TORPA-4810 file (N, C-alpha, C, O; in nm, 3 decimals):
<nodes>
NODE_1_-1.738_-3.167_-1.171_-1.603_-3.121_-1.157_-1.513_-3.243_-1.152_-1.480_-3.293_-1.044_M
NODE_2_-1.474_-3.290_-1.266_-1.390_-3.409_-1.275_-1.243_-3.369_-1.271_-1.202_-3.276_-1.339_A
NODE_3_-1.167_-3.441_-1.192_-1.024_-3.414_-1.183_-0.950_-3.495_-1.289_-0.993_-3.604_-1.327_A
NODE_4_-0.841_-3.440_-1.337_-0.761_-3.507_-1.438_-0.653_-3.588_-1.367_-0.547_-3.534_-1.331_D
NODE_5_-0.679_-3.716_-1.346_-0.586_-3.801_-1.273_-0.477_-3.859_-1.364_-0.379_-3.914_-1.314_Y
NODE_6_-0.494_-3.849_-1.494_-0.395_-3.907_-1.584_-0.270_-3.821_-1.594_-0.164_-3.869_-1.636_S
NODE_7_-0.281_-3.695_-1.557_-0.168_-3.605_-1.566_-0.070_-3.633_-1.451_-0.108_-3.627_-1.334_K
NODE_8_0.054_-3.664_-1.484_0.153_-3.691_-1.380_0.248_-3.572_-1.373_0.296_-3.522_-1.475_S
NODE_9_0.274_-3.529_-1.252_0.367_-3.418_-1.232_0.489_-3.471_-1.159_0.480_-3.565_-1.080_T
NODE_10_0.602_-3.409_-1.185_0.724_-3.451_-1.119_0.721_-3.403_-0.974_0.696_-3.286_-0.947_K
NODE_11_0.747_-3.493_-0.884_0.741_-3.461_-0.742_0.877_-3.405_-0.697_0.981_-3.457_-0.736_K
NODE_12_0.874_-3.301_-0.616_1.000_-3.237_-0.573_1.066_-3.311_-0.456_1.081_-3.255_-0.347_P
NODE_13_1.104_-3.435_-0.479_1.162_-3.516_-0.372_1.298_-3.461_-0.330_1.329_-3.457_-0.211_I
NODE_14_1.379_-3.419_-0.428_1.511_-3.366_-0.397_1.503_-3.239_-0.311_1.579_-3.224_-0.216_G
NODE_15_1.411_-3.149_-0.347_1.394_-3.026_-0.268_1.344_-3.058_-0.128_1.387_-2.996_-0.030_K
NODE_16_1.254_-3.157_-0.119_1.203_-3.195_0.012_1.317_-3.248_0.100_1.327_-3.213_0.217_M
NODE_17_1.401_-3.332_0.044_1.512_-3.389_0.120_1.610_-3.279_0.160_1.658_-3.276_0.274_V
NODE_18_1.641_-3.187_0.066_1.733_-3.077_0.096_1.682_-2.989_0.209_1.754_-2.962_0.305_L
NODE_19_1.557_-2.946_0.199_1.501_-2.861_0.305_1.478_-2.939_0.433_1.483_-2.881_0.541_F
NODE_20_1.454_-3.070_0.424_1.442_-3.152_0.544_1.573_-3.160_0.618_1.576_-3.151_0.741_G
NODE_21_1.683_-3.178_0.545_1.816_-3.181_0.607_1.849_-3.045_0.667_1.900_-3.037_0.779_I
NODE_22_1.821_-2.939_0.592_1.847_-2.804_0.645_1.765_-2.777_0.770_1.814_-2.718_0.866_C
NODE_23_1.640_-2.820_0.770_1.554_-2.802_0.886_1.609_-2.878_1.006_1.610_-2.826_1.117_S
NODE_24_1.655_-3.001_0.985_1.713_-3.080_1.094_1.840_-3.015_1.146_1.865_-3.016_1.267_A
NODE_25_1.922_-2.960_1.056_2.044_-2.892_1.098_2.012_-2.768_1.181_2.076_-2.744_1.284_I
NODE_26_1.914_-2.690_1.138_1.877_-2.569_1.212_1.826_-2.605_1.351_1.868_-2.546_1.451_V
NODE_27_1.734_-2.702_1.359_1.682_-2.741_1.490_1.791_-2.804_1.577_1.794_-2.780_1.697_Y
NODE_28_1.880_-2.883_1.517_1.990_-2.941_1.593_2.084_-2.834_1.647_2.130_-2.844_1.761_G
NODE_29_2.113_-2.733_1.566_2.200_-2.624_1.611_2.136_-2.545_1.724_2.203_-2.506_1.819_A
NODE_30_2.008_-2.522_1.712_1.938_-2.447_1.818_1.942_-2.525_1.949_1.968_-2.467_2.055_I
NODE_31_1.918_-2.655_1.943_1.918_-2.734_2.065_2.059_-2.756_2.120_2.076_-2.767_2.241_L
NODE_32_2.159_-2.762_2.034_2.296_-2.786_2.078_2.361_-2.661_2.138_2.441_-2.671_2.232_S
NODE_33_2.328_-2.547_2.085_2.393_-2.423_2.127_2.295_-2.327_2.194_2.296_-2.207_2.166_Y
NODE_34_2.212_-2.378_2.283_2.112_-2.296_2.350_2.175_-2.185_2.432_2.126_-2.072_2.431_Q
NODE_35_2.282_-2.215_2.502_2.346_-2.116_2.588_2.402_-1.998_2.510_2.380_-1.882_2.547_G
NODE_36_2.473_-2.027_2.402_2.530_-1.920_2.320_2.420_-1.836_2.256_2.427_-1.714_2.253_I
NODE_37_2.319_-1.904_2.204_2.208_-1.834_2.139_2.136_-1.744_2.240_2.105_-1.629_2.209_I
NODE_38_2.110_-1.795_2.360_2.044_-1.715_2.462_2.130_-1.596_2.504_2.078_-1.487_2.527_T
NODE_39_2.261_-1.616_2.513_2.350_-1.506_2.550_2.345_-1.394_2.447_2.340_-1.276_2.485_A
NODE_40_2.345_-1.426_2.320_2.338_-1.324_2.216_2.200_-1.258_2.207_2.189_-1.137_2.189_Y
NODE_41_2.095_-1.339_2.220_1.959_-1.286_2.206_1.921_-1.193_2.320_1.834_-1.108_2.302_F
NODE_42_1.984_-1.207_2.437_1.945_-1.126_2.553_2.038_-1.008_2.577_2.028_-0.943_2.681_T
NODE_43_2.128_-0.978_2.485_2.220_-0.866_2.502_2.151_-0.730_2.489_2.193_-0.634_2.553_R
NODE_44_2.049_-0.721_2.409_1.981_-0.595_2.390_2.040_-0.518_2.273_2.118_-0.574_2.195_G
NODE_45_2.003_-0.390_2.261_2.047_-0.300_2.154_2.015_-0.362_2.017_1.902_-0.404_1.993_A
NODE_46_2.113_-0.370_1.929_2.088_-0.425_1.795_2.073_-0.576_1.797_2.022_-0.635_1.701_L
NODE_47_2.116_-0.639_1.903_2.101_-0.784_1.915_1.954_-0.824_1.931_1.919_-0.942_1.918_Y
NODE_48_1.868_-0.727_1.959_1.725_-0.756_1.973_1.664_-0.800_1.841_1.556_-0.861_1.840_A
NODE_49_1.730_-0.771_1.730_1.679_-0.814_1.599_1.710_-0.960_1.571_1.649_-1.020_1.481_A
NODE_50_1.803_-1.019_1.645_1.840_-1.159_1.620_1.726_-1.258_1.640_1.710_-1.347_1.557_L
NODE_51_1.646_-1.248_1.747_1.534_-1.343_1.759_1.434_-1.333_1.643_1.380_-1.434_1.598_P
NODE_52_1.412_-1.212_1.596_1.318_-1.194_1.485_1.376_-1.255_1.358_1.306_-1.326_1.285_I
NODE_53_1.503_-1.226_1.330_1.568_-1.284_1.211_1.575_-1.436_1.221_1.556_-1.506_1.122_A
NODE_54_1.602_-1.486_1.340_1.606_-1.631_1.359_1.472_-1.695_1.336_1.463_-1.801_1.275_G
NODE_55_1.367_-1.630_1.385_1.232_-1.685_1.365_1.196_-1.688_1.216_1.136_-1.784_1.168_A
NODE_56_1.233_-1.582_1.143_1.207_-1.582_0.998_1.286_-1.691_0.927_1.233_-1.758_0.838_F
NODE_57_1.412_-1.711_0.965_1.494_-1.813_0.901_1.439_-1.953_0.927_1.429_-2.034_0.835_A
NODE_58_1.403_-1.981_1.052_1.346_-2.111_1.086_1.214_-2.133_1.014_1.187_-2.241_0.962_I
NODE_59_1.132_-2.029_1.010_1.002_-2.039_0.943_1.019_-2.065_0.794_0.945_-2.144_0.736_S
NODE_60_1.116_-1.999_0.732_1.140_-2.017_0.589_1.182_-2.161_0.559_1.125_-2.225_0.471_Y
NODE_61_1.281_-2.210_0.630_1.334_-2.344_0.603_1.229_-2.451_0.633_1.205_-2.540_0.552_V
NODE_62_1.168_-2.442_0.750_1.071_-2.544_0.789_0.945_-2.536_0.703_0.885_-2.639_0.670_H
NODE_63_0.904_-2.414_0.667_0.785_-2.398_0.582_0.803_-2.459_0.445_0.712_-2.523_0.392_G
NODE_64_0.922_-2.439_0.385_0.946_-2.499_0.254_0.951_-2.652_0.264_0.898_-2.722_0.178_H
NODE_65_1.015_-2.702_0.368_1.018_-2.847_0.385_0.877_-2.903_0.397_0.845_-3.003_0.332_F
NODE_66_0.794_-2.841_0.478_0.658_-2.890_0.498_0.577_-2.884_0.368_0.501_-2.975_0.338_T
NODE_67_0.594_-2.776_0.292_0.523_-2.761_0.166_0.562_-2.872_0.068_0.476_-2.934_0.007_S
NODE_68_0.692_-2.896_0.054_0.737_-3.001_-0.036_0.696_-3.140_0.014_0.668_-3.229_-0.065_Y
NODE_69_0.694_-3.158_0.145_0.653_-3.286_0.203_0.510_-3.320_0.163_0.483_-3.431_0.117_F
NODE_70_0.418_-3.223_0.179_0.279_-3.250_0.143_0.262_-3.266_-0.007_0.178_-3.344_-0.052_W
NODE_71_0.343_-3.195_-0.086_0.336_-3.210_-0.232_0.381_-3.349_-0.274_0.320_-3.410_-0.362_T
NODE_72_0.488_-3.400_-0.213_0.536_-3.534_-0.245_0.431_-3.638_-0.207_0.415_-3.738_-0.277_V
NODE_73_0.360_-3.616_-0.097_0.254_-3.709_-0.058_0.131_-3.699_-0.147_0.045_-3.787_-0.145_L
NODE_74_0.122_-3.592_-0.227_0.010_-3.577_-0.318_-0.105_-3.498_-0.261_-0.214_-3.498_-0.317_G
NODE_75_-0.082_-3.431_-0.151_-0.188_-3.352_-0.089_-0.167_-3.207_-0.129_-0.067_-3.145_-0.093_I
NODE_76_-0.262_-3.154_-0.204_-0.253_-3.018_-0.254_-0.376_-2.940_-0.209_-0.481_-2.997_-0.181_E
NODE_77_-0.360_-2.810_-0.204_-0.473_-2.724_-0.171_-0.570_-2.723_-0.289_-0.529_-2.733_-0.404_A
NODE_78_-0.696_-2.712_-0.258_-0.797_-2.708_-0.362_-0.785_-2.576_-0.436_-0.782_-2.469_-0.374_R
NODE_79_-0.779_-2.583_-0.566_-0.769_-2.463_-0.648_-0.907_-2.434_-0.704_-0.946_-2.486_-0.808_K
NODE_80_-0.980_-2.351_-0.635_-1.113_-2.316_-0.681_-1.106_-2.182_-0.753_-1.024_-2.096_-0.720_S
NODE_81_-1.191_-2.167_-0.849_-1.194_-2.043_-0.925_-1.255_-1.933_-0.838_-1.358_-1.953_-0.773_A
NODE_82_-1.190_-1.821_-0.838_-1.239_-1.708_-0.762_-1.335_-1.632_-0.851_-1.299_-1.586_-0.959_V
NODE_83_-1.458_-1.618_-0.804_-1.560_-1.548_-0.881_-1.574_-1.409_-0.820_-1.609_-1.394_-0.703_V
NODE_84_-1.548_-1.310_-0.901_-1.563_-1.172_-0.856_-1.694_-1.121_-0.911_-1.711_-1.105_-1.032_V
NODE_85_-1.784_-1.095_-0.821_-1.915_-1.045_-0.862_-1.916_-0.894_-0.845_-1.887_-0.843_-0.736_R
NODE_86_-1.950_-0.823_-0.949_-1.954_-0.677_-0.935_-2.070_-0.637_-0.844_-2.181_-0.687_-0.855_P
NODE_87_-2.040_-0.546_-0.756_-2.145_-0.498_-0.666_-2.227_-0.391_-0.737_-2.172_-0.302_-0.801_R
NODE_88_-2.357_-0.401_-0.726_-2.438_-0.298_-0.791_-2.422_-0.166_-0.715_-2.412_-0.162_-0.592_P
NODE_89_-2.420_-0.058_-0.792_-2.409_0.074_-0.731_-2.542_0.107_-0.663_-2.648_0.103_-0.725_E
NODE_90_-2.534_0.139_-0.537_-2.653_0.171_-0.460_-2.656_0.322_-0.440_-2.559_0.383_-0.395_V
NODE_91_-2.768_0.379_-0.474_-2.784_0.524_-0.455_-2.801_0.551_-0.307_-2.896_0.505_-0.244_E
NODE_92_-2.708_0.626_-0.253_-2.713_0.657_-0.111_-2.741_0.805_-0.092_-2.686_0.889_-0.163_R
NODE_93_-2.826_0.835_0.003_-2.852_0.977_0.027_-2.731_1.044_0.092_-2.650_0.979_0.159_P
NODE_94_-2.721_1.175_0.071_-2.609_1.248_0.129_-2.620_1.254_0.281_-2.520_1.242_0.351_D
NODE_95_-2.740_1.272_0.331_-2.760_1.282_0.475_-2.870_1.188_0.515_-2.977_1.185_0.454_R
NODE_96_-2.845_1.111_0.618_-2.945_1.016_0.664_-3.033_1.084_0.768_-2.984_1.143_0.865_R
NODE_97_-3.161_1.073_0.747_-3.256_1.130_0.841_-3.266_1.038_0.962_-3.295_0.919_0.950_E
NODE_98_-3.243_1.095_1.077_-3.255_1.017_1.200_-3.387_1.054_1.267_-3.420_1.171_1.283_R
NODE_99_-3.461_0.952_1.305_-3.589_0.983_1.372_-3.563_1.043_1.509_-3.474_1.000_1.582_P
NODE_100_-3.644_1.142_1.542_-3.633_1.205_1.673_-3.705_1.119_1.776_-3.812_1.066_1.748_Q
NODE_101_-3.648_1.105_1.894_-3.718_1.026_1.996_-3.848_1.094_2.037_-3.855_1.216_2.051_P
NODE_102_-3.949_1.013_2.056_-4.079_1.066_2.096_-4.081_1.087_2.247_-4.041_0.999_2.323_Q
NODE_103_-4.128_1.204_2.291_-4.136_1.225_2.435_-4.240_1.131_2.498_-4.345_1.104_2.438_P
NODE_104_-4.211_1.083_2.617_-4.302_0.991_2.686_-4.333_1.048_2.823_-4.248_1.106_2.890_R
NODE_105_-4.454_1.029_2.862_-4.496_1.072_2.994_-4.497_0.951_3.084_-4.571_0.855_3.061_L
NODE_106_-4.414_0.957_3.187_-4.410_0.845_3.281_-4.473_0.890_3.411_-4.429_0.986_3.475_R
NODE_107_-4.576_0.819_3.448_-4.642_0.858_3.570_-4.643_0.747_3.671_-4.696_0.764_3.781_A
</nodes>
């Protein structure tokens, strides 16, 4: 399994920097405005969706930054071929016979 090292791909440095800046802005805003964020998140009713939406937004921005970061460093997931093996059809009986317990004499 020889890898093709001669192939050069363009590294997404610009996207990494963009998402890195966005990630820093999001984390900076969270740390700077903790009181306001906590006040809104603890109101209840429809405001209960805000922590979930916030977690998705943070995860999206930080996840993309991390993905581009590792790509720029040249670390990629191994792309292995998925082999789908067909399962042989096994003839199964309609009803399984269960053995009856044997009576025992305990003296």
